[in-house]
Short mmCIF file of the C-alpha atoms (twelve columns), coordinates in Angstrom:
data_MODEL
# 
_entry.id   MODEL 
# 
loop_
_atom_site.group_PDB 
_atom_site.id 
_atom_site.type_symbol 
_atom_site.label_atom_id 
_atom_site.label_alt_id 
_atom_site.label_comp_id 
_atom_site.label_asym_id 
_atom_site.label_seq_id 
_atom_site.Cartn_x 
_atom_site.Cartn_y 
_atom_site.Cartn_z 
_atom_site.pdbx_PDB_model_num 
ATOM 1   C CA . MET A 1   -52.430 -104.268 -58.048 1 
ATOM 2   C CA . LYS A 2   -52.757 -100.688 -59.293 1 
ATOM 3   C CA . LYS A 3   -51.625 -99.485  -55.894 1 
ATOM 4   C CA . LEU A 4   -48.599 -101.794 -56.015 1 
ATOM 5   C CA . ILE A 5   -47.669 -100.619 -59.507 1 
ATOM 6   C CA . GLY A 6   -47.968 -97.013  -58.325 1 
ATOM 7   C CA . VAL A 7   -45.620 -97.684  -55.424 1 
ATOM 8   C CA . VAL A 8   -43.079 -99.373  -57.723 1 
ATOM 9   C CA . LEU A 9   -43.221 -96.471  -60.183 1 
ATOM 10  C CA . ALA A 10  -42.744 -93.971  -57.384 1 
ATOM 11  C CA . PHE A 11  -39.646 -95.799  -56.153 1 
ATOM 12  C CA . ALA A 12  -38.315 -96.046  -59.698 1 
ATOM 13  C CA . LEU A 13  -38.776 -92.334  -60.294 1 
ATOM 14  C CA . ALA A 14  -37.167 -91.512  -56.968 1 
ATOM 15  C CA . PHE A 15  -34.197 -93.741  -57.795 1 
ATOM 16  C CA . CYS A 16  -33.766 -92.141  -61.203 1 
ATOM 17  C CA . ALA A 17  -33.904 -88.692  -59.680 1 
ATOM 18  C CA . PHE A 18  -31.336 -89.693  -57.067 1 
ATOM 19  C CA . ALA A 19  -29.050 -91.378  -59.588 1 
ATOM 20  C CA . GLY A 20  -29.183 -88.468  -61.965 1 
ATOM 21  C CA . GLY A 21  -29.169 -85.766  -59.330 1 
ATOM 22  C CA . ASP A 22  -25.476 -85.140  -59.637 1 
ATOM 23  C CA . LYS A 23  -25.559 -84.811  -63.417 1 
ATOM 24  C CA . ASP A 24  -26.498 -81.890  -65.650 1 
ATOM 25  C CA . SER A 25  -28.755 -81.989  -68.717 1 
ATOM 26  C CA . ALA A 26  -25.825 -83.082  -70.885 1 
ATOM 27  C CA . GLY A 27  -25.089 -86.037  -68.631 1 
ATOM 28  C CA . LYS A 28  -21.889 -84.527  -67.209 1 
ATOM 29  C CA . ALA A 29  -21.160 -84.666  -63.503 1 
ATOM 30  C CA . LYS A 30  -22.205 -81.561  -61.630 1 
ATOM 31  C CA . TYR A 31  -19.518 -79.667  -59.749 1 
ATOM 32  C CA . PRO A 32  -19.282 -78.778  -56.990 1 
ATOM 33  C CA . VAL A 33  -21.800 -80.830  -55.044 1 
ATOM 34  C CA . LYS A 34  -20.008 -80.595  -51.681 1 
ATOM 35  C CA . GLY A 35  -17.571 -78.387  -49.788 1 
ATOM 36  C CA . ILE A 36  -14.037 -77.777  -51.022 1 
ATOM 37  C CA . THR A 37  -10.884 -77.991  -48.913 1 
ATOM 38  C CA . VAL A 38  -8.293  -75.273  -49.543 1 
ATOM 39  C CA . ILE A 39  -4.804  -75.937  -48.194 1 
ATOM 40  C CA . CYS A 40  -2.624  -73.148  -46.808 1 
ATOM 41  C CA . PRO A 41  1.070   -74.119  -46.351 1 
ATOM 42  C CA . TRP A 42  1.573   -71.380  -43.749 1 
ATOM 43  C CA . GLY A 43  0.249   -70.560  -40.285 1 
ATOM 44  C CA . ALA A 44  -2.951  -68.779  -39.352 1 
ATOM 45  C CA . GLY A 45  -2.611  -65.019  -39.013 1 
ATOM 46  C CA . GLY A 46  0.055   -64.523  -41.658 1 
ATOM 47  C CA . GLY A 47  -0.310  -62.796  -45.017 1 
ATOM 48  C CA . THR A 48  -0.872  -66.015  -46.980 1 
ATOM 49  C CA . ASP A 49  -3.575  -67.171  -44.595 1 
ATOM 50  C CA . ALA A 50  -5.301  -63.780  -44.711 1 
ATOM 51  C CA . VAL A 51  -5.403  -63.435  -48.483 1 
ATOM 52  C CA . LEU A 52  -6.493  -67.054  -48.909 1 
ATOM 53  C CA . ARG A 53  -9.383  -66.771  -46.466 1 
ATOM 54  C CA . GLY A 54  -10.453 -63.533  -48.126 1 
ATOM 55  C CA . ILE A 55  -10.578 -64.882  -51.656 1 
ATOM 56  C CA . CYS A 56  -12.223 -68.118  -50.486 1 
ATOM 57  C CA . ALA A 57  -15.040 -66.122  -48.884 1 
ATOM 58  C CA . ALA A 58  -15.553 -64.350  -52.209 1 
ATOM 59  C CA . ALA A 59  -15.359 -67.596  -54.217 1 
ATOM 60  C CA . GLU A 60  -18.057 -69.197  -52.066 1 
ATOM 61  C CA . LYS A 61  -20.513 -66.736  -53.614 1 
ATOM 62  C CA . GLN A 62  -19.624 -68.083  -57.052 1 
ATOM 63  C CA . LEU A 63  -19.453 -71.795  -56.263 1 
ATOM 64  C CA . GLY A 64  -22.355 -72.060  -53.833 1 
ATOM 65  C CA . VAL A 65  -20.502 -74.356  -51.427 1 
ATOM 66  C CA . THR A 66  -18.313 -73.885  -48.368 1 
ATOM 67  C CA . LEU A 67  -14.551 -73.495  -48.867 1 
ATOM 68  C CA . THR A 68  -12.678 -74.619  -45.760 1 
ATOM 69  C CA . VAL A 69  -9.105  -73.418  -45.285 1 
ATOM 70  C CA . GLU A 70  -6.756  -75.941  -43.671 1 
ATOM 71  C CA . ASN A 71  -3.353  -74.752  -42.434 1 
ATOM 72  C CA . LYS A 72  -0.785  -77.488  -43.032 1 
ATOM 73  C CA . THR A 73  2.473   -76.011  -41.778 1 
ATOM 74  C CA . GLY A 74  6.025   -77.221  -41.360 1 
ATOM 75  C CA . GLY A 75  9.145   -77.865  -43.359 1 
ATOM 76  C CA . SER A 76  9.421   -74.268  -44.582 1 
ATOM 77  C CA . GLY A 77  6.186   -74.713  -46.513 1 
ATOM 78  C CA . ALA A 78  7.099   -78.194  -47.781 1 
ATOM 79  C CA . ILE A 79  4.352   -80.048  -45.914 1 
ATOM 80  C CA . GLY A 80  1.505   -77.900  -47.195 1 
ATOM 81  C CA . HIS A 81  2.781   -77.813  -50.762 1 
ATOM 82  C CA . ALA A 82  3.183   -81.604  -50.738 1 
ATOM 83  C CA . ALA A 83  -0.375  -81.985  -49.433 1 
ATOM 84  C CA . ILE A 84  -1.687  -79.971  -52.379 1 
ATOM 85  C CA . LYS A 85  0.352   -81.935  -54.914 1 
ATOM 86  C CA . ASN A 86  -0.670  -85.299  -53.455 1 
ATOM 87  C CA . ALA A 87  -4.370  -84.527  -53.044 1 
ATOM 88  C CA . LYS A 88  -7.001  -86.550  -54.893 1 
ATOM 89  C CA . PRO A 89  -7.447  -84.848  -58.296 1 
ATOM 90  C CA . ASP A 90  -11.226 -84.550  -58.080 1 
ATOM 91  C CA . GLY A 91  -11.443 -80.774  -57.710 1 
ATOM 92  C CA . TYR A 92  -12.353 -80.908  -54.041 1 
ATOM 93  C CA . THR A 93  -8.882  -79.964  -52.834 1 
ATOM 94  C CA . VAL A 94  -7.351  -76.672  -53.943 1 
ATOM 95  C CA . GLY A 95  -4.240  -75.046  -52.511 1 
ATOM 96  C CA . MET A 96  -2.440  -71.748  -52.272 1 
ATOM 97  C CA . ILE A 97  1.069   -72.117  -53.625 1 
ATOM 98  C CA . THR A 98  3.632   -69.508  -52.647 1 
ATOM 99  C CA . PHE A 99  7.084   -68.232  -53.536 1 
ATOM 100 C CA . GLU A 100 8.707   -71.024  -51.511 1 
ATOM 101 C CA . LEU A 101 7.630   -73.576  -54.104 1 
ATOM 102 C CA . ASN A 102 10.327  -71.983  -56.264 1 
ATOM 103 C CA . SER A 103 13.041  -71.902  -53.581 1 
ATOM 104 C CA . LEU A 104 12.728  -75.245  -51.764 1 
ATOM 105 C CA . PRO A 105 13.645  -77.671  -54.595 1 
ATOM 106 C CA . GLN A 106 17.094  -76.133  -55.102 1 
ATOM 107 C CA . GLN A 107 17.902  -76.821  -51.446 1 
ATOM 108 C CA . GLY A 108 16.809  -80.441  -51.634 1 
ATOM 109 C CA . LEU A 109 13.936  -79.763  -49.218 1 
ATOM 110 C CA . ILE A 110 11.273  -81.058  -51.627 1 
ATOM 111 C CA . ASP A 111 11.496  -83.474  -54.550 1 
ATOM 112 C CA . PHE A 112 8.917   -81.704  -56.718 1 
ATOM 113 C CA . THR A 113 8.560   -78.338  -58.470 1 
ATOM 114 C CA . TYR A 114 5.989   -75.912  -59.877 1 
ATOM 115 C CA . ALA A 115 5.653   -78.314  -62.853 1 
ATOM 116 C CA . ASP A 116 3.826   -80.797  -60.603 1 
ATOM 117 C CA . TYR A 117 0.799   -78.488  -60.234 1 
ATOM 118 C CA . ASP A 118 -1.995  -77.233  -62.438 1 
ATOM 119 C CA . PRO A 119 -2.162  -73.453  -61.859 1 
ATOM 120 C CA . ILE A 120 -5.524  -71.712  -61.445 1 
ATOM 121 C CA . ILE A 121 -4.691  -67.999  -61.016 1 
ATOM 122 C CA . ARG A 122 -2.056  -65.792  -59.420 1 
ATOM 123 C CA . VAL A 123 -3.673  -63.724  -56.685 1 
ATOM 124 C CA . ASN A 124 -1.194  -61.191  -55.340 1 
ATOM 125 C CA . ALA A 125 2.414   -60.054  -55.062 1 
ATOM 126 C CA . ASP A 126 3.840   -58.130  -52.098 1 
ATOM 127 C CA . ALA A 127 7.145   -56.358  -51.563 1 
ATOM 128 C CA . ALA A 128 9.315   -56.984  -48.511 1 
ATOM 129 C CA . THR A 129 9.710   -54.340  -45.811 1 
ATOM 130 C CA . LEU A 130 12.368  -53.743  -43.202 1 
ATOM 131 C CA . THR A 131 10.380  -53.384  -39.991 1 
ATOM 132 C CA . VAL A 132 11.657  -52.786  -36.448 1 
ATOM 133 C CA . LYS A 133 10.304  -51.921  -32.992 1 
ATOM 134 C CA . ALA A 134 8.828   -48.456  -32.652 1 
ATOM 135 C CA . ASP A 135 11.431  -47.462  -30.051 1 
ATOM 136 C CA . ALA A 136 14.428  -48.828  -32.015 1 
ATOM 137 C CA . PRO A 137 17.413  -46.423  -32.197 1 
ATOM 138 C CA . TYR A 138 17.228  -46.137  -36.015 1 
ATOM 139 C CA . ASN A 139 14.641  -44.491  -38.244 1 
ATOM 140 C CA . THR A 140 15.966  -45.100  -41.755 1 
ATOM 141 C CA . VAL A 141 17.466  -47.987  -43.685 1 
ATOM 142 C CA . LYS A 142 20.814  -46.195  -43.678 1 
ATOM 143 C CA . GLU A 143 20.780  -45.821  -39.883 1 
ATOM 144 C CA . PHE A 144 19.855  -49.506  -39.504 1 
ATOM 145 C CA . VAL A 145 22.708  -50.544  -41.796 1 
ATOM 146 C CA . GLU A 146 25.178  -48.359  -39.893 1 
ATOM 147 C CA . TYR A 147 23.989  -49.832  -36.582 1 
ATOM 148 C CA . CYS A 148 24.464  -53.371  -37.914 1 
ATOM 149 C CA . LYS A 149 27.932  -52.551  -39.178 1 
ATOM 150 C CA . ASN A 150 28.855  -51.162  -35.764 1 
ATOM 151 C CA . ASN A 151 27.412  -54.276  -34.086 1 
ATOM 152 C CA . PRO A 152 28.323  -57.161  -36.411 1 
ATOM 153 C CA . GLY A 153 26.477  -60.420  -35.774 1 
ATOM 154 C CA . LYS A 154 24.375  -58.986  -32.952 1 
ATOM 155 C CA . VAL A 155 21.201  -57.946  -34.799 1 
ATOM 156 C CA . SER A 156 18.580  -60.691  -35.345 1 
ATOM 157 C CA . ILE A 157 16.245  -60.556  -38.353 1 
ATOM 158 C CA . GLY A 158 13.197  -62.825  -38.261 1 
ATOM 159 C CA . ASN A 159 11.787  -64.463  -41.355 1 
ATOM 160 C CA . SER A 160 9.215   -67.074  -42.313 1 
ATOM 161 C CA . ALA A 161 11.494  -70.171  -42.475 1 
ATOM 162 C CA . PRO A 162 14.873  -71.299  -43.840 1 
ATOM 163 C CA . GLY A 163 14.948  -70.847  -47.603 1 
ATOM 164 C CA . SER A 164 11.614  -69.041  -47.576 1 
ATOM 165 C CA . VAL A 165 10.839  -65.844  -49.441 1 
ATOM 166 C CA . TRP A 166 11.603  -63.625  -46.451 1 
ATOM 167 C CA . HIS A 167 14.771  -65.522  -45.555 1 
ATOM 168 C CA . ILE A 168 16.044  -64.900  -49.080 1 
ATOM 169 C CA . GLY A 169 14.855  -61.297  -48.789 1 
ATOM 170 C CA . ALA A 170 16.817  -60.825  -45.575 1 
ATOM 171 C CA . GLY A 171 19.817  -62.464  -47.213 1 
ATOM 172 C CA . LEU A 172 19.508  -60.118  -50.184 1 
ATOM 173 C CA . LEU A 173 19.344  -57.157  -47.791 1 
ATOM 174 C CA . ALA A 174 22.471  -58.296  -45.947 1 
ATOM 175 C CA . ASP A 175 24.329  -59.033  -49.180 1 
ATOM 176 C CA . LYS A 176 23.486  -55.719  -50.852 1 
ATOM 177 C CA . THR A 177 24.258  -53.602  -47.778 1 
ATOM 178 C CA . GLY A 178 27.261  -55.551  -46.511 1 
ATOM 179 C CA . ILE A 179 25.917  -56.235  -43.030 1 
ATOM 180 C CA . ASN A 180 26.411  -59.295  -40.801 1 
ATOM 181 C CA . VAL A 181 23.158  -60.298  -39.060 1 
ATOM 182 C CA . LYS A 182 21.574  -63.393  -37.521 1 
ATOM 183 C CA . HIS A 183 18.662  -64.925  -39.455 1 
ATOM 184 C CA . ILE A 184 15.987  -66.345  -37.141 1 
ATOM 185 C CA . PRO A 185 13.431  -68.719  -38.751 1 
ATOM 186 C CA . PHE A 186 9.717   -68.980  -37.888 1 
ATOM 187 C CA . GLU A 187 6.936   -71.117  -39.377 1 
ATOM 188 C CA . GLY A 188 5.241   -68.190  -41.043 1 
ATOM 189 C CA . ALA A 189 5.610   -64.431  -40.833 1 
ATOM 190 C CA . ALA A 190 3.057   -64.040  -38.030 1 
ATOM 191 C CA . GLY A 191 5.387   -65.693  -35.520 1 
ATOM 192 C CA . ALA A 192 8.286   -63.487  -36.562 1 
ATOM 193 C CA . VAL A 193 6.208   -60.319  -36.220 1 
ATOM 194 C CA . THR A 194 4.971   -61.374  -32.783 1 
ATOM 195 C CA . ALA A 195 8.565   -62.023  -31.701 1 
ATOM 196 C CA . LEU A 196 9.589   -58.580  -32.933 1 
ATOM 197 C CA . ALA A 197 6.750   -56.849  -31.097 1 
ATOM 198 C CA . GLY A 198 7.776   -58.736  -27.957 1 
ATOM 199 C CA . GLY A 199 11.373  -57.560  -28.242 1 
ATOM 200 C CA . HIS A 200 12.858  -61.004  -28.898 1 
ATOM 201 C CA . ILE A 201 14.413  -60.017  -32.249 1 
ATOM 202 C CA . GLU A 202 15.427  -56.660  -33.740 1 
ATOM 203 C CA . ALA A 203 13.817  -56.702  -37.200 1 
ATOM 204 C CA . VAL A 204 11.723  -58.618  -39.729 1 
ATOM 205 C CA . SER A 205 11.876  -58.732  -43.511 1 
ATOM 206 C CA . VAL A 206 8.232   -59.502  -44.315 1 
ATOM 207 C CA . SER A 207 5.391   -57.824  -46.233 1 
ATOM 208 C CA . LEU A 208 3.585   -54.674  -45.177 1 
ATOM 209 C CA . ALA A 209 0.350   -56.656  -44.834 1 
ATOM 210 C CA . GLU A 210 1.979   -58.900  -42.259 1 
ATOM 211 C CA . VAL A 211 3.127   -56.041  -40.008 1 
ATOM 212 C CA . LYS A 212 0.100   -53.793  -40.523 1 
ATOM 213 C CA . SER A 213 -1.755  -54.500  -37.284 1 
ATOM 214 C CA . GLN A 214 1.328   -53.984  -35.111 1 
ATOM 215 C CA . LEU A 215 2.294   -50.943  -37.178 1 
ATOM 216 C CA . ASP A 216 -1.152  -49.396  -36.728 1 
ATOM 217 C CA . ALA A 217 -1.015  -50.166  -33.002 1 
ATOM 218 C CA . GLY A 218 2.182   -48.156  -32.741 1 
ATOM 219 C CA . ASN A 219 4.321   -51.113  -31.694 1 
ATOM 220 C CA . LEU A 220 6.436   -51.243  -34.849 1 
ATOM 221 C CA . LYS A 221 7.796   -48.907  -37.523 1 
ATOM 222 C CA . VAL A 222 8.734   -49.598  -41.136 1 
ATOM 223 C CA . LEU A 223 12.130  -48.260  -42.177 1 
ATOM 224 C CA . GLY A 224 11.681  -48.992  -45.870 1 
ATOM 225 C CA . ILE A 225 9.922   -51.077  -48.492 1 
ATOM 226 C CA . MET A 226 11.623  -53.024  -51.306 1 
ATOM 227 C CA . ASP A 227 9.191   -51.747  -53.941 1 
ATOM 228 C CA . GLU A 228 9.301   -49.436  -56.935 1 
ATOM 229 C CA . LYS A 229 6.948   -46.970  -55.257 1 
ATOM 230 C CA . ARG A 230 5.667   -46.026  -51.818 1 
ATOM 231 C CA . PRO A 231 2.554   -47.835  -50.523 1 
ATOM 232 C CA . VAL A 232 -0.607  -45.851  -51.157 1 
ATOM 233 C CA . SER A 233 -1.952  -46.321  -47.627 1 
ATOM 234 C CA . TYR A 234 1.364   -45.359  -46.012 1 
ATOM 235 C CA . PRO A 235 2.863   -42.634  -48.220 1 
ATOM 236 C CA . ASN A 236 5.462   -41.773  -45.582 1 
ATOM 237 C CA . ILE A 237 7.149   -45.168  -45.956 1 
ATOM 238 C CA . LYS A 238 10.056  -44.639  -48.337 1 
ATOM 239 C CA . THR A 239 11.343  -47.196  -50.798 1 
ATOM 240 C CA . PHE A 240 14.838  -48.609  -50.450 1 
ATOM 241 C CA . LYS A 241 15.758  -46.934  -53.727 1 
ATOM 242 C CA . GLU A 242 14.780  -43.522  -52.341 1 
ATOM 243 C CA . GLN A 243 17.149  -44.169  -49.461 1 
ATOM 244 C CA . GLY A 244 20.096  -45.046  -51.659 1 
ATOM 245 C CA . PHE A 245 19.777  -48.847  -51.793 1 
ATOM 246 C CA . ASP A 246 18.924  -50.397  -55.160 1 
ATOM 247 C CA . ILE A 247 16.898  -53.293  -53.769 1 
ATOM 248 C CA . THR A 248 13.472  -54.486  -54.940 1 
ATOM 249 C CA . TYR A 249 12.058  -57.814  -53.843 1 
ATOM 250 C CA . TYR A 250 8.617   -59.461  -53.847 1 
ATOM 251 C CA . THR A 251 6.708   -62.523  -52.788 1 
ATOM 252 C CA . TRP A 252 3.752   -63.952  -54.714 1 
ATOM 253 C CA . ARG A 253 0.796   -66.192  -53.988 1 
ATOM 254 C CA . GLY A 254 -1.552  -68.122  -56.247 1 
ATOM 255 C CA . LEU A 255 -4.030  -70.971  -56.417 1 
ATOM 256 C CA . ALA A 256 -3.336  -74.373  -57.924 1 
ATOM 257 C CA . LEU A 257 -4.623  -77.916  -58.238 1 
ATOM 258 C CA . PRO A 258 -2.894  -81.278  -58.186 1 
ATOM 259 C CA . LYS A 259 -2.240  -82.647  -61.654 1 
ATOM 260 C CA . GLY A 260 -5.034  -84.669  -63.251 1 
ATOM 261 C CA . VAL A 261 -8.153  -82.635  -62.417 1 
ATOM 262 C CA . ASP A 262 -10.822 -82.714  -65.137 1 
ATOM 263 C CA . PRO A 263 -10.300 -79.596  -67.340 1 
ATOM 264 C CA . ALA A 264 -14.019 -78.779  -67.109 1 
ATOM 265 C CA . ILE A 265 -13.804 -78.733  -63.303 1 
ATOM 266 C CA . LYS A 266 -10.626 -76.677  -63.428 1 
ATOM 267 C CA . GLN A 267 -12.356 -74.117  -65.651 1 
ATOM 268 C CA . ILE A 268 -15.194 -73.767  -63.142 1 
ATOM 269 C CA . LEU A 269 -12.619 -72.998  -60.466 1 
ATOM 270 C CA . VAL A 270 -10.707 -70.589  -62.717 1 
ATOM 271 C CA . ASP A 271 -13.909 -68.678  -63.462 1 
ATOM 272 C CA . ALA A 272 -14.984 -68.645  -59.806 1 
ATOM 273 C CA . PHE A 273 -11.647 -67.436  -58.430 1 
ATOM 274 C CA . THR A 274 -11.236 -64.891  -61.229 1 
ATOM 275 C CA . LYS A 275 -14.586 -63.362  -60.262 1 
ATOM 276 C CA . ALA A 276 -13.629 -63.644  -56.587 1 
ATOM 277 C CA . GLU A 277 -10.462 -61.628  -57.233 1 
ATOM 278 C CA . GLN A 278 -12.695 -58.849  -58.571 1 
ATOM 279 C CA . ASP A 279 -15.257 -59.110  -55.764 1 
ATOM 280 C CA . PRO A 280 -15.670 -55.658  -54.126 1 
ATOM 281 C CA . ASP A 281 -15.491 -57.102  -50.615 1 
ATOM 282 C CA . PHE A 282 -12.242 -58.926  -51.392 1 
ATOM 283 C CA . VAL A 283 -10.743 -55.915  -53.154 1 
ATOM 284 C CA . LYS A 284 -11.637 -53.753  -50.142 1 
ATOM 285 C CA . MET A 285 -10.164 -56.295  -47.716 1 
ATOM 286 C CA . ALA A 286 -6.949  -56.497  -49.730 1 
ATOM 287 C CA . GLY A 287 -6.699  -52.706  -49.798 1 
ATOM 288 C CA . ASN A 288 -7.253  -52.438  -46.061 1 
ATOM 289 C CA . MET A 289 -4.486  -54.989  -45.466 1 
ATOM 290 C CA . ASN A 290 -2.117  -53.477  -48.038 1 
ATOM 291 C CA . LEU A 291 -2.157  -56.690  -50.055 1 
ATOM 292 C CA . ASN A 292 -1.150  -55.898  -53.617 1 
ATOM 293 C CA . LEU A 293 -3.500  -57.772  -55.959 1 
ATOM 294 C CA . ALA A 294 -1.602  -58.973  -59.029 1 
ATOM 295 C CA . TYR A 295 -3.962  -61.231  -60.978 1 
ATOM 296 C CA . MET A 296 -2.701  -63.577  -63.683 1 
ATOM 297 C CA . ASN A 297 -4.842  -66.037  -65.600 1 
ATOM 298 C CA . SER A 298 -4.013  -69.729  -65.611 1 
ATOM 299 C CA . ALA A 299 -1.775  -69.692  -68.699 1 
ATOM 300 C CA . ASP A 300 0.134   -66.560  -67.706 1 
ATOM 301 C CA . PHE A 301 0.571   -67.819  -64.156 1 
ATOM 302 C CA . GLY A 302 1.995   -71.065  -65.483 1 
ATOM 303 C CA . ALA A 303 4.536   -69.173  -67.612 1 
ATOM 304 C CA . PHE A 304 5.379   -66.905  -64.661 1 
ATOM 305 C CA . LEU A 305 6.108   -69.894  -62.421 1 
ATOM 306 C CA . LYS A 306 8.778   -71.088  -64.831 1 
ATOM 307 C CA . THR A 307 10.540  -67.725  -65.253 1 
ATOM 308 C CA . ASN A 308 10.303  -66.996  -61.516 1 
ATOM 309 C CA . TYR A 309 11.854  -70.368  -60.683 1 
ATOM 310 C CA . GLU A 310 14.790  -69.566  -62.936 1 
ATOM 311 C CA . ALA A 311 15.209  -66.064  -61.460 1 
ATOM 312 C CA . VAL A 312 14.995  -67.291  -57.856 1 
ATOM 313 C CA . THR A 313 17.580  -69.981  -58.568 1 
ATOM 314 C CA . ALA A 314 19.970  -67.357  -59.937 1 
ATOM 315 C CA . THR A 315 19.425  -65.108  -56.875 1 
ATOM 316 C CA . MET A 316 20.005  -67.977  -54.428 1 
ATOM 317 C CA . LYS A 317 23.257  -68.857  -56.191 1 
ATOM 318 C CA . SER A 318 24.431  -65.255  -56.011 1 
ATOM 319 C CA . LEU A 319 23.727  -65.197  -52.266 1 
ATOM 320 C CA . GLY A 320 25.560  -68.467  -51.688 1 
ATOM 321 C CA . LEU A 321 22.418  -70.230  -50.467 1 
ATOM 322 C CA . ILE A 322 22.972  -72.994  -53.036 1 
ATOM 323 C CA . ASP A 323 25.939  -74.134  -55.112 1 
# 
C-alpha cells in the first residue's frame, strides 16, 4: 500500500510540475516557451531581409528561443503585411513592416493601414541612391539626367514593386529632374540590383545597403545618394544636394505585432528587440552593410507611422500616383 501511495504521489507531483511548468511564480504564463516566427514581406537577399535576420539573431540572445524568418512576398509587399496583421495574436508571430505599408492603402492595394498593427520598435531608415552599371556613360547625377533628356523614354529604372518605396523614389527623381524614364518593378530590391548588374536595366533607385555587394565587386557605381550627408563608409559618394538637386528621400523598417497581443508579452518583445538593436554584433553588421540604424521606441514609432502616412500620401498626390 505504501508503495502504491508513493507511486500516486509521484505521478501527482509530476503532473503538477507539468501543468505549472509554463507559469511563473506569480501564476502568469511564461513567454516565450517556443520558437517565434518573424515575417518578412520582401524577398531574401534584399535590405529588409538582411536587417531583419540580423536583429533576429541578436534578439535570440535575449529571448532564449529561435526566431525563424519567413519571406512572404508578392503584391508589392501586401501579402507579407497582411500575414502579419492576420496572425494569431499570441506573441509567436512578429513581422517587419516597411514603408510600403504607408503607400499601398492609397492605391487600393490593401484594405488596412498602419493603425491595424501594434508597433514594437523602428529599426532603421535608409536613403535612396541612384546606382548604375560601372561602365555606364555617366558619372554624376547631372550627366545621368542629361542622358535621359537626350534619350526620352529609353532608360529603365528598376525598383522594388509598383507603389513601393523605391518606385515612389524613382518617380520623385523623375519629377524633380524632369526626365522621362521607364519604371521596371521587381518583388524586392535584390531582383532589381541583379537585373542591373546583368545589364537588363540602366539604373536602380534603392538603398546603399542593397547595392553594396555589387558596388564593392566593381560591377556598379553610385551616382548620388538622396541623403543630407555623404555615407561614412563611402565618402566619395556625393549627395543629390551637392550636385544641384534638392532631393532627399528615405525608406524605413520596423517591427510590429498583430493587434490584440497581451501587453506583458509585447513588453518582453519591446525589451528584447531594443537590446538587440544595441547588440554589438548587430551594430557592426549594420555598419558593414551601410544600414542606417534609426531606433524609435514603441510610442514614438506609432506616432511616426501616422505622420509618415500623411506625408507619403501628400507626396504620391504631387507625383500623380493617386488622385
